[in-house]
C-alpha positions, 0 to 999 in steps of 0.5 A: 128764230129762238135757238133757246131750249127751255124746259117746261115749267114742271120740270124746273119744279123737279130739278128744285124738288130734286134738289132740296132733297139732295141737299137734306142727305147732305144734312148728316146731323140729322139722320131722321131728315136724311132718311127721309130724303133718301127714301124719297130719291129711291122712291122717284127711281123706282117710280121712274118719276126722277126724271132729272138725270142729266141735272142731277147725276152727278151731285147724287152721286157724290151724295151716295159716296158720302153717306157710304163712306161716313154714315152711322145709319145702317138703313141709310147705307143699304137705301144708298146701295139701293139707290146706286145699283137703280143709277147703275142699271138705268145710267150705266155709262155714266158711271164708267168713269167712277167705277173703281171709286163706286166699287170701293165706296160700297166696299167701304160699307161692306168693311164697316158693318155688322149687319147682315142686311146690309152686307146683303144689299153690298152684295146685291150692289157689287153684283150689279156693278159688275155686270153693268160697268167695264169687266176690265175696271172690275177685275183690277179692282178685285 
């Protein structure tokens, strides 16, 4: 009996594609390439084509946190806030241990902006986090 679980070849290709996009997200020097990678991941999540949560969730979350706290691009921050909201809706339990840091990173993005549309994205993201994450943690942060 073969007890080894293997992923279908198309899953390997999806994982490799997402990992390439995550690598491009880390490239803060090239804002356009970073924006393209963020947009592609957002579209994959919206279309339901992401499908590799288990393998890529933690790295995606860390990339989002990094962009929210350090990026100078308002567009990239807004897209990251939207992705974080989608991640929270799709996989809320995975964010339970990171509730505090998620809320703090979103607030960090709000403090460092003068853009009204970014402020709206922050409000939407905070609402989503407050709805899906443990209320006790949200109250402690507030």
